[in-house]
C-alpha positions as MATLAB code, in Angstrom:
seq = 'MLIDKIERQYCKILREGIAEQPPDSVPEKGKRGRKAKSKSARLLDVFNQRSQNVLMFIYNPDVPFDNNLAERDLEWLN';
ca = [
      99.006  -30.967    3.266;
      96.441  -29.077    5.331;
      93.733  -29.208    2.640;
      93.954  -33.009    2.509;
      93.671  -33.201    6.280;
      90.563  -30.978    6.294;
      88.959  -33.006    3.476;
      89.632  -36.296    5.310;
      88.153  -34.928    8.531;
      85.107  -33.610    6.649;
      84.534  -37.032    5.017;
      84.974  -38.793    8.366;
      82.356  -36.543    9.993;
      79.941  -37.185    7.108;
      80.433  -40.968    7.345;
      79.822  -40.890   11.090;
      76.688  -38.781   10.616;
      75.332  -41.080    7.919;
      76.018  -44.125   10.110;
      74.009  -42.513   12.932;
      70.925  -42.100   10.743;
      68.205  -44.726   11.158;
      67.642  -46.921    8.101;
      64.972  -45.868    5.626;
      61.684  -47.295    6.769;
      59.360  -49.247    4.545;
      56.211  -47.261    3.715;
      53.005  -48.341    5.382;
      50.759  -50.649    3.407;
      48.473  -48.665    1.149;
      50.661  -45.550    1.165;
      52.674  -44.657   -1.910;
      56.215  -43.370   -2.073;
      58.890  -43.533    0.533;
      58.791  -41.897    3.909;
      60.233  -38.386    4.061;
      63.779  -38.079    5.393;
      64.497  -36.242    8.610;
      65.978  -32.744    8.531;
      69.338  -34.066    9.678;
      69.371  -36.718    6.934;
      68.552  -34.104    4.281;
      71.298  -31.817    5.595;
      73.821  -34.675    5.496;
      72.798  -35.393    1.898;
      73.408  -31.770    0.922;
      76.782  -31.669    2.690;
      77.737  -34.930    0.991;
      76.582  -33.961   -2.518;
      77.954  -30.415   -2.370;
      81.173  -30.940   -0.456;
      83.207  -28.982   -3.039;
      80.952  -25.959   -2.507;
      80.916  -26.296    1.284;
      84.717  -26.451    1.402;
      85.342  -23.855   -1.319;
      87.000  -21.505    1.174;
      89.906  -23.956    1.638;
      90.578  -24.191   -2.118;
      90.229  -20.495   -2.922;
      91.435  -17.931   -0.358;
      89.222  -15.240   -1.956;
      86.083  -17.096   -0.875;
      84.979  -16.050    2.622;
      84.474  -18.689    5.314;
      80.950  -17.445    5.989;
      78.345  -15.368    4.230;
      77.889  -12.643    6.845;
      78.323   -9.893    4.259;
      75.506  -11.290    2.107;
      73.299  -11.668    5.177;
      73.968   -8.066    6.202;
      73.078   -6.885    2.688;
      69.774   -8.765    2.875;
      68.980   -7.327    6.311;
      69.643   -3.833    4.984;
      67.071   -4.352    2.227;
      64.331   -5.312    4.698;
];
């Protein structure tokens, strides 16, 4: 089925992206907390945690592929 193929490809891309990320570094001595993640690592986390939302357009044909209409509405308000 096409949906399964798209989901598998999406998961494969996420795995490859996560594998490309450098390991979390140990914080410097005397500094608290962990080092902030890079923008790409944060984006991968969002795509991984919200995959159902990102791929909603393949499950429901009424959901648009992009949000151009919403963006146009916001531009009109400005």
